[in-house]
VEXBAPA-457250 format. One line per 3 residues: number of its first residue (from 1); their letters; for each residue x, y negated, z of C-alpha. Coordinates in steps of 0.25 Angstrom, whole numbers. Example, Ala and Ser with C-alpha at 12.3 -4.5 7.8 and 13.67 -1.06 7.14 Angstrom:
2
1	AS	49/18/31  55/4/29 .
% end
This chain:
203
1	MKN	-243/-25/854  -246/-12/847  -234/-6/842 .
4	ESK	-239/-6/828  -240/-22/830  -226/-22/833 .
7	QAV	-222/-14/822  -231/-23/812  -224/-35/819 .
10	EEF	-210/-30/816  -214/-26/802  -220/-39/799 .
13	LTS	-207/-46/805  -198/-38/797  -206/-41/784 .
16	ARN	-207/-56/787  -192/-57/788  -189/-47/776 .
19	EFS	-200/-55/766  -194/-69/772  -181/-67/769 .
22	AFA	-183/-61/755  -191/-72/751  -183/-83/757 .
25	EKL	-171/-77/749  -179/-80/736  -180/-94/739 .
28	DSA	-169/-106/736  -171/-121/733  -174/-120/719 .
31	CYE	-186/-112/721  -192/-126/726  -187/-136/716 .
34	QAV	-200/-135/706  -210/-137/717  -202/-148/724 .
37	NLI	-201/-156/711  -216/-154/708  -220/-160/722 .
40	RES	-210/-170/720  -214/-175/707  -228/-175/711 .
43	QAK	-224/-184/724  -217/-194/715  -230/-196/708 .
46	GGR	-239/-197/721  -244/-183/720  -245/-174/734 .
49	LHV	-243/-162/739  -253/-151/743  -252/-137/747 .
52	TGI	-263/-125/746  -265/-110/748  -275/-99/750 .
55	GKP	-276/-90/764  -263/-91/773  -256/-99/762 .
58	GHV	-267/-110/765  -261/-111/778  -247/-112/773 .
61	SGY	-252/-122/765  -256/-131/777  -242/-130/784 .
64	VAS	-235/-133/772  -242/-145/769  -240/-150/783 .
67	LLS	-225/-146/782  -222/-153/769  -231/-166/774 .
70	STG	-222/-167/786  -208/-166/778  -211/-177/769 .
73	NPC	-221/-171/759  -235/-175/761  -244/-163/758 .
76	YFL	-258/-159/758  -265/-144/761  -275/-141/750 .
79	HGT	-285/-131/754  -283/-118/745  -298/-117/743 .
82	EAV	-304/-130/746  -296/-136/734  -306/-130/725 .
85	HGS	-317/-137/733  -312/-151/733  -299/-151/739 .
88	CGQ	-292/-153/726  -296/-168/729  -284/-169/737 .
91	LEA	-274/-168/725  -272/-178/714  -266/-174/701 .
94	GDV	-251/-173/702  -252/-166/716  -244/-154/720 .
97	VIA	-251/-142/726  -242/-131/734  -251/-118/732 .
100	ISN	-248/-105/741  -253/-91/737  -246/-79/740 .
103	SGE	-251/-71/729  -252/-83/720  -265/-77/715 .
106	TGE	-276/-82/724  -289/-85/717  -292/-97/727 .
109	LES	-279/-103/726  -279/-103/711  -292/-111/711 .
112	TVL	-285/-121/720  -272/-121/711  -280/-124/697 .
115	AVK	-290/-134/705  -276/-140/709  -271/-140/694 .
118	NNG	-283/-146/690  -283/-157/699  -268/-161/693 .
121	GKI	-260/-154/704  -247/-147/704  -245/-132/710 .
124	IGV	-234/-127/718  -237/-112/719  -232/-104/731 .
127	SGN	-234/-89/729  -227/-76/731  -231/-71/717 .
130	PDS	-222/-79/707  -230/-73/696  -243/-77/702 .
133	WLA	-255/-86/696  -250/-98/705  -236/-98/702 .
136	HES	-241/-98/687  -249/-109/691  -239/-117/698 .
139	DAF	-231/-129/694  -220/-125/703  -219/-111/713 .
142	LYA	-214/-107/724  -212/-92/728  -216/-87/741 .
145	GVG	-217/-72/740  -214/-60/750  -215/-46/746 .
148	AEG	-224/-42/759  -233/-49/769  -229/-41/781 .
151	GPL	-239/-38/793  -251/-26/792  -256/-25/778 .
154	NRA	-246/-34/771  -257/-43/766  -259/-54/776 .
157	PRN	-250/-65/773  -238/-66/780  -224/-66/774 .
160	SIL	-230/-73/762  -233/-84/771  -220/-86/775 .
163	AET	-214/-86/762  -224/-97/757  -220/-106/770 .
166	LTL	-206/-103/768  -206/-108/753  -215/-120/756 .
169	QAL	-206/-124/768  -195/-124/758  -202/-133/749 .
172	SVA	-206/-142/760  -190/-143/763  -187/-146/749 .
175	LQV	-197/-158/748  -194/-162/762  -180/-164/757 .
178	ERD	-185/-172/744  -192/-182/752  -181/-184/760 .
181	WTP	-188/-183/773  -181/-188/785  -183/-184/800 .
184	QQY	-191/-198/803  -200/-195/793  -203/-181/796 .
187	VRC	-205/-186/811  -215/-197/806  -225/-186/799 .
190	HPG	-222/-178/812  -222/-186/824  -228/-176/834 .
193	GKL	-220/-164/842  -206/-161/841  -204/-162/827 .
196	GML	-208/-176/829  -196/-182/835  -183/-186/828 .
199	RED	-171/-179/833  -159/-187/837  -151/-184/824 .
202	ER	-163/-189/816  -165/-203/823 .
% end
């Protein structure tokens, strides 16, 4: 590696540590209560959960949908742009859609959010901007903000992706506990690999 590359890596790792720590300190369990209640109320009426995002947050959406599904809360990935080209057909009135956007001002996601709401869905916005369009249009809001992305140009989503992932992982923890998800249930949904094996203390 060139010396410049090594220096860039060190600078990014320092940025990531600082931004991640600062963001995590702003969070506590109360941040998630409104979102958890919205999802639980929807589920009690037969509603379903979906996750959507544009660009890199779209990839986070796929992971989060899979994580939630494997921990007791069936969840579906809603493509951020295909939603306005027919994929909103996967929604039923009363469903909840988690919408992820760092800026909260992305034009494509605005179209998707409006389509979701026009189809009777509720929105949980996840953004680094609590004063954004997405935050104001959401039925519940989760903050996922950082001061800098880190890396060359300070533009490519890096630290913001860490923040979005952390806040939605925390939401998954709350929902897993709300569903009283047992090791046996987890293994039934995840029979493959080392995670699909019950420990002695779980049998």
